[in-house]
C-alpha positions as CSV (number, residue, x, y, z in Angstrom):
1,M,14.4,-13.9,1.8
2,K,13.0,-10.5,3.2
3,P,9.5,-10.5,4.1
4,I,7.1,-8.1,1.8
5,I,4.9,-7.8,4.6
6,T,6.2,-6.7,7.9
7,Q,2.7,-4.5,9.3
8,R,-0.8,-4.9,9.0
9,R,-1.3,-1.9,7.0
10,H,0.8,-3.6,4.2
11,Y,-1.8,-6.1,3.4
12,L,-3.7,-2.5,2.4
13,T,-0.9,-1.1,0.4
14,R,1.6,-3.4,-1.0
15,V,-0.9,-6.2,-1.5
16,P,-3.3,-4.5,-3.4
17,L,-0.8,-2.9,-5.5
18,A,1.0,-6.0,-6.5
19,L,-1.8,-7.9,-7.6
20,L,-2.9,-4.9,-9.7
21,G,0.5,-4.6,-10.9
22,I,0.7,-8.2,-11.9
23,V,-2.9,-8.7,-13.5
24,T,-2.4,-5.4,-15.2
25,A,1.2,-6.9,-16.9
26,G,-0.6,-10.0,-18.0
27,L,-3.2,-8.5,-19.4
28,S,-0.8,-5.8,-21.3
29,P,-0.7,-7.1,-24.6
30,V,-4.5,-7.2,-24.8
31,L,-5.0,-4.0,-23.5
32,I,-3.0,-2.5,-25.8
33,G,-3.8,-3.9,-29.0
34,I,-7.6,-3.7,-28.3
35,A,-7.0,0.3,-27.6
36,G,-4.2,0.6,-30.6
37,A,-6.7,-1.1,-32.9
38,W,-9.5,0.9,-31.6
39,I,-7.7,4.2,-32.5
40,T,-6.5,3.1,-36.2
41,E,-10.0,2.2,-37.1
42,Q,-11.1,5.9,-35.5
43,Q,-8.7,7.5,-37.8
44,T,-9.1,5.4,-40.8
45,G,-12.3,3.9,-40.9
46,Q,-11.6,0.6,-42.2
47,P,-12.0,-2.1,-39.7
48,C,-9.0,-3.7,-38.2
49,H,-8.2,-7.8,-37.8
50,E,-4.9,-9.3,-37.8
51,G,-4.3,-9.0,-41.7
52,N,-4.3,-5.4,-42.1
53,C,-3.4,-4.2,-39.0
54,G,-0.4,-4.9,-36.4
55,W,-2.1,-3.9,-33.5
56,M,-4.5,-7.1,-33.5
57,V,-1.6,-9.2,-33.2
58,L,-0.6,-8.1,-29.3
59,P,-3.3,-9.6,-28.2
60,W,-1.7,-12.9,-29.4
61,L,1.7,-12.3,-27.0
62,G,-1.2,-12.7,-23.9
63,M,-0.8,-16.4,-24.6
64,L,2.5,-15.6,-23.1
65,T,2.1,-13.0,-20.5
66,L,-1.3,-14.4,-18.9
67,P,0.2,-17.9,-18.0
68,L,3.5,-15.9,-16.2
69,A,1.3,-13.6,-14.7
70,G,-1.0,-16.5,-13.6
71,M,2.6,-18.1,-12.2
72,A,3.0,-15.0,-10.4
73,L,0.1,-14.6,-8.6
74,L,0.8,-18.0,-7.7
75,L,4.1,-17.1,-6.0
76,F,3.2,-14.0,-4.8
77,G,0.1,-15.8,-2.7
78,F,2.5,-18.3,-1.5
79,I,5.2,-15.7,-0.4
80,V,2.1,-13.6,1.4
81,L,0.7,-16.6,3.3
82,R,4.2,-17.3,4.5
83,D,4.9,-13.8,5.3
84,T,1.6,-14.2,7.1
85,I,1.8,-17.3,8.9
86,T,5.0,-16.0,10.2
87,L,4.0,-12.6,11.7
88,F,1.2,-14.1,13.4
89,N,4.1,-16.8,14.8
90,D,5.6,-13.9,16.0
91,K,4.7,-13.0,19.6
92,S,6.1,-9.9,19.7
93,F,4.5,-8.5,16.3
94,V,1.2,-9.4,17.5
95,N,1.6,-7.6,20.9
96,K,3.3,-4.7,19.0
97,D,0.8,-4.4,16.5
98,S,-1.8,-4.3,19.1
99,S,-0.7,-2.3,20.8
100,A,0.0,0.2,17.7
101,D,-3.8,-0.4,17.2
102,S,-4.5,1.0,20.7
103,R,-2.4,3.7,20.9
104,E,-4.3,4.9,17.1
105,A,-7.9,4.1,18.9
106,D,-6.4,6.8,21.7
107,H,-5.3,9.2,19.6
108,R,-9.0,9.3,17.7
């Protein structure tokens, strides 16, 4: 399997974006359901609940998406840990990355 993290800057770009995506996917039924129910309440003036509004049924899908997102976060954590260990055990990565950092410092 190809590593997700191949450079140090990937810790600042790929990891946070992936974490944000996984958490958003896990919470999306809850967020969409509550937003839809709020809009419906504002338009109709009637309180919105599972009995009279389809939007409030969507958060129940969180019982499926939240555990799946938790498993995805766990898997992603293992992949990041494996990539980190692999990269820091690779001597050429450490030397190449430190020389790139020193070149960036020279340009500043």
